C-alpha positions as CSV (number, residue, x, y, z in Angstrom):
1,M,29.9,114.6,61.8
2,K,27.0,112.2,61.8
3,F,27.3,108.6,62.6
4,H,24.6,106.0,61.8
5,F,24.4,103.3,64.4
6,L,22.2,101.4,66.9
7,V,22.9,103.0,70.2
8,F,21.9,102.6,73.8
9,S,22.8,105.4,76.1
10,L,22.7,106.1,79.8
11,I,22.4,109.7,81.1
12,M,22.9,110.5,84.7
13,S,22.3,114.1,86.0
14,S,23.2,115.2,89.5
15,Q,21.6,118.4,90.7
16,M,24.1,119.7,93.3
17,L,22.1,122.9,94.0
18,S,18.9,124.3,92.6
19,A,20.9,126.3,90.1
20,H,23.6,123.8,89.2
21,S,23.6,120.4,87.5
22,I,26.1,117.9,86.1
23,E,25.1,115.4,83.4
24,S,27.1,112.4,82.3
25,E,26.1,110.4,79.2
26,T,27.6,107.1,78.1
27,S,26.6,105.5,74.8
28,I,27.5,102.1,73.3
29,G,26.5,100.9,69.9
30,K,27.5,99.2,66.7
31,N,31.1,100.3,66.0
32,Q,30.6,103.3,68.4
33,F,31.4,104.3,71.9
34,G,30.8,107.8,73.4
35,E,31.1,109.6,76.7
36,E,29.7,113.1,77.3
37,V,29.9,115.3,80.5
38,T,28.0,118.6,80.7
39,Y,27.8,121.2,83.5
40,S,25.1,123.9,83.6
41,G,24.1,126.6,86.0
42,K,21.9,129.6,86.4
43,K,21.6,132.6,88.7
44,K,19.1,135.4,89.2
45,L,20.4,138.9,90.1
46,D,18.6,141.4,92.4
47,S,18.1,143.6,89.4
48,G,16.0,140.9,87.8
49,E,18.3,139.5,85.1
50,K,18.7,135.8,84.9
51,F,22.1,134.4,83.8
52,N,22.8,130.8,82.6
53,W,26.0,129.1,81.6
54,N,27.1,125.6,80.4
55,G,30.1,123.7,79.4
56,G,30.8,120.2,78.2
57,F,33.1,117.6,76.8
58,D,32.2,114.7,74.4
59,Y,34.4,111.8,73.3
60,T,33.3,109.5,70.5
61,K,35.1,106.5,69.1
62,S,33.8,104.8,66.0
63,S,34.9,102.7,63.0
64,T,33.8,102.8,59.4
65,I,34.4,100.5,56.4
66,T,35.8,102.7,53.6
67,S,36.7,101.1,50.3
68,G,37.0,97.8,52.0
69,V,39.3,99.2,54.7
70,K,38.3,99.6,58.3
71,L,39.1,103.1,59.6
72,K,39.0,104.2,63.2
73,D,37.8,107.6,64.1
74,N,38.3,109.3,67.5
75,T,36.5,112.6,68.0
76,Y,36.8,115.1,70.9
77,T,34.3,117.9,71.2
78,F,34.3,120.9,73.7
79,T,31.2,123.1,74.1
80,G,30.3,126.2,76.2
81,G,27.7,128.9,76.3
82,L,26.4,132.0,78.2
83,G,22.9,133.4,78.2
84,V,21.0,136.2,79.9
85,K,17.3,137.0,80.2
86,K,15.5,140.2,81.2
87,I,12.9,140.9,78.6
88,W,14.5,138.9,75.8
89,K,16.6,135.8,76.2
90,I,19.9,136.2,74.4
91,G,22.9,133.9,74.3
92,I,26.1,132.8,72.7
93,S,27.7,129.4,72.6
94,G,30.7,127.8,70.8
95,N,32.1,124.4,70.0
96,Y,35.4,122.9,69.0
97,S,35.6,119.3,67.6
98,L,38.8,117.4,66.7
99,S,39.5,114.1,65.0
100,P,43.3,113.8,65.4
101,A,43.9,110.8,63.1
102,E,42.3,112.6,60.1
103,K,43.6,116.1,61.3
104,L,40.0,117.2,60.8
105,Q,38.5,120.0,63.0
106,S,35.2,121.9,63.2
107,F,34.5,124.9,65.3
108,G,32.4,128.0,65.5
109,P,30.0,130.2,67.5
110,S,26.2,130.3,67.5
111,F,23.8,133.0,68.7
112,Y,20.1,133.1,69.7
113,A,17.4,135.5,70.8
114,S,13.9,134.7,72.0
115,K,11.0,136.2,73.9
116,D,7.9,134.8,75.7
117,F,4.5,136.2,74.9
118,D,1.3,135.5,76.9
119,L,-1.6,134.7,74.6
120,R,-4.2,135.9,77.1
121,K,-4.4,137.6,80.4
122,P,-4.5,135.3,83.4
123,A,-7.8,135.0,85.2
124,S,-5.9,134.7,88.5
125,P,-2.3,134.6,89.6
126,E,-2.4,130.8,89.7
127,A,-4.3,130.4,86.4
128,F,-2.6,128.7,83.4
129,V,-1.7,131.1,80.6
130,P,-0.8,129.8,77.1
131,T,2.4,131.2,75.8
132,L,4.2,131.6,72.4
133,M,8.0,132.0,72.1
134,P,9.6,133.0,68.8
135,R,13.3,132.2,68.6
136,F,15.9,133.5,66.1
137,S,19.3,131.8,65.8
138,F,22.5,132.0,63.7
139,A,25.4,129.6,63.7
140,L,28.8,129.7,61.9
141,E,30.8,126.5,61.6
142,R,34.2,125.9,60.0
143,Y,35.3,122.5,58.9
144,Y,39.1,122.4,58.5
145,Q,41.6,119.7,57.6
146,K,45.4,120.2,57.2
147,Y,47.3,117.3,55.8
148,A,51.1,117.0,55.3
149,A,52.9,115.8,52.2
150,G,53.7,112.1,52.0
151,V,54.6,109.2,49.7
152,T,52.4,106.1,49.1
153,R,53.0,103.1,46.9
154,K,50.6,102.3,44.1
155,K,51.3,98.9,42.5
156,S,55.1,99.0,41.6
157,S,55.5,102.8,41.7
158,L,55.7,105.5,44.3
159,R,53.1,108.3,44.4
160,K,53.8,111.6,46.1
161,V,50.9,113.1,47.9
162,A,51.1,116.9,48.3
163,G,50.2,118.6,51.5
164,G,47.5,121.3,51.8
165,V,44.4,122.6,53.6
166,N,40.8,121.7,53.0
167,S,38.3,124.1,54.5
168,L,34.6,124.8,54.4
169,Y,32.5,127.4,56.1
170,Q,28.9,126.7,57.0
171,F,26.3,129.4,57.7
172,A,23.0,128.5,59.3
173,P,20.3,131.0,60.2
174,G,17.2,129.6,61.9
175,F,13.7,130.4,63.2
176,S,11.4,128.5,65.5
177,L,8.1,128.9,67.4
178,D,7.6,127.3,70.8
179,S,4.1,127.3,72.3
180,T,2.6,126.0,75.5
181,V,-0.9,125.4,74.2
182,L,-2.3,123.6,77.3
183,E,-1.0,122.7,80.7
184,W,-0.2,119.3,79.4
185,L,0.8,120.1,75.8
186,D,3.8,121.9,74.2
187,I,4.4,122.3,70.5
188,S,7.5,123.4,68.7
189,A,8.4,123.9,65.1
190,G,11.5,125.3,63.4
191,V,13.3,125.7,60.1
192,K,17.0,126.3,59.2
193,H,18.7,127.1,56.0
194,Y,22.4,126.3,55.4
195,W,24.7,127.7,52.9
196,Y,28.4,127.2,52.3
197,S,31.6,129.0,51.3
198,R,32.3,126.5,48.5
199,N,30.9,123.5,46.8
200,V,30.1,120.8,49.3
201,N,30.9,117.9,47.0
202,H,34.3,119.3,46.3
203,F,35.0,119.6,50.0
204,L,33.9,116.0,50.7
205,T,35.9,114.5,47.9
206,Q,39.1,116.3,49.0
207,L,38.9,114.9,52.5
208,D,41.9,112.6,53.1
209,S,42.7,110.5,56.1
210,A,46.3,109.8,57.0
211,A,45.3,106.2,57.6
212,A,43.5,106.1,54.3
213,L,46.5,107.3,52.4
214,K,48.7,104.8,54.1
215,K,46.3,102.0,53.1
216,K,46.2,103.2,49.4
217,T,42.7,104.7,49.7
218,S,41.6,108.3,49.9
219,Q,38.0,108.1,50.8
220,F,37.7,109.6,54.3
221,S,34.7,111.5,53.1
222,D,32.8,108.2,53.4
223,T,33.0,108.5,57.2
224,L,31.1,111.8,57.2
225,S,27.5,112.3,56.4
226,S,26.6,114.8,53.8
227,L,26.0,118.4,55.0
228,P,22.4,119.7,54.8
229,D,21.1,122.7,52.9
230,N,17.6,122.9,54.6
231,S,16.0,121.4,57.7
232,V,12.6,121.3,59.3
233,D,11.9,119.9,62.8
234,T,8.9,119.6,65.0
235,E,8.4,118.5,68.6
236,I,5.3,117.6,70.5
237,T,5.5,117.2,74.3
238,F,2.8,115.7,76.5
239,H,2.5,116.0,80.3
240,P,-0.2,113.5,81.1
241,L,1.0,113.5,84.7
242,D,3.1,116.0,86.7
243,A,5.9,113.5,86.8
244,L,5.7,112.1,83.3
245,E,6.8,113.7,80.1
246,I,6.4,112.2,76.6
247,E,8.0,113.6,73.5
248,L,7.6,112.9,69.8
249,D,10.2,114.6,67.6
250,G,10.5,114.6,63.8
251,E,13.2,116.1,61.6
252,L,13.4,116.5,57.8
253,L,16.8,117.2,56.2
254,R,17.7,117.9,52.6
255,L,21.3,117.0,51.9
256,A,23.4,119.5,50.1
257,S,25.5,117.0,48.1
258,D,22.7,115.2,46.2
259,K,19.5,117.1,47.2
260,S,18.0,113.9,48.7
261,W,15.9,113.9,51.8
262,S,16.7,112.3,55.2
263,K,13.9,111.8,57.7
264,T,14.2,111.0,61.4
265,L,11.5,110.2,64.0
266,R,12.2,109.9,67.7
267,F,9.9,108.9,70.6
268,S,11.0,109.5,74.2
269,S,9.6,109.6,77.7
270,T,10.8,110.7,81.1
271,Y,9.5,110.0,84.5
272,D,10.4,111.9,87.7
273,V,10.8,109.2,90.4
274,A,12.0,111.8,93.0
275,K,12.5,115.6,93.3
276,A,15.8,115.5,91.5
277,I,15.7,112.0,89.9
278,S,14.1,111.0,86.6
279,F,14.1,107.9,84.5
280,G,13.5,107.8,80.7
281,A,13.8,105.9,77.5
282,S,13.7,106.8,73.8
283,Y,13.5,105.1,70.4
284,E,14.8,106.7,67.2
285,R,14.4,105.6,63.6
286,D,16.3,107.2,60.7
287,F,14.9,107.0,57.2
288,G,18.1,108.4,55.6
289,S,18.2,108.1,51.9
290,S,21.7,106.8,51.9
291,A,21.9,105.1,55.3
292,G,18.6,103.2,55.2
293,N,16.6,102.6,58.3
294,I,18.5,103.3,61.5
295,Y,17.3,102.3,65.0
296,A,18.5,103.9,68.2
297,G,17.5,103.6,71.9
298,N,18.6,105.3,75.1
299,L,18.1,105.0,78.8
300,I,18.0,108.2,80.8
301,V,18.4,108.7,84.6
302,N,18.5,112.1,86.3
303,F,19.3,112.4,89.9
């Protein structure tokens, strides 16, 4: 689900040990509130393998005007993942998202594999070496809604609403290249293609909210953004100082429903004020074809 709003968020990360961290993010915006907690860890074995793991919970509360009716949407999302690195980095993750009022769920696994390549031999053990990392990924997501039969009133007559299931599978292979070009410059670019098990427009128009049916409207699809069929993203990261990181991100999406384009630009910076503490801020602008210009900001604190 994609919500368009002006949002300010605060992220606090506590590094308990060198290999463990807990991150809490609170966001407040126009018709939206969110809280996300994430734990991650890593460990290196004597045999040389490096393991990493993560898990998280995200709660989002939002409201949307649909056919003149205000609908409230509460979404709960659980995530988790495992990864290992020896020569290649490989990993698997999964997510489960639930919006109870609409009986809408989404869930699925994702996989990735990547490898670092040195672009030249180091002149000395301490010398900087530019690197290139290709990354392959694949994600499978199922969007699922089960609604019960019911009766609504339309003018002076009663209308029976049949129960049923509305389901859609999304498949998303991806490829990206990450490169550390200079000691102070990283560049990343990636592409994804999405395809679906059925017509996206048919799926969106069949989405029904229990609240929407009760209020004589059946337009819950308006609370969801359209699903993409292609995406391109780039990221440029500068390190002008050891403690300062500046990022410029751009994403271009083509929507599957009407083949229109959505563009997003994001600027962010992070400053390490102590060994385990950093402070940052970001600004985001969404040039979505249907949503218009969207502004977003966030405040980040790591400790």
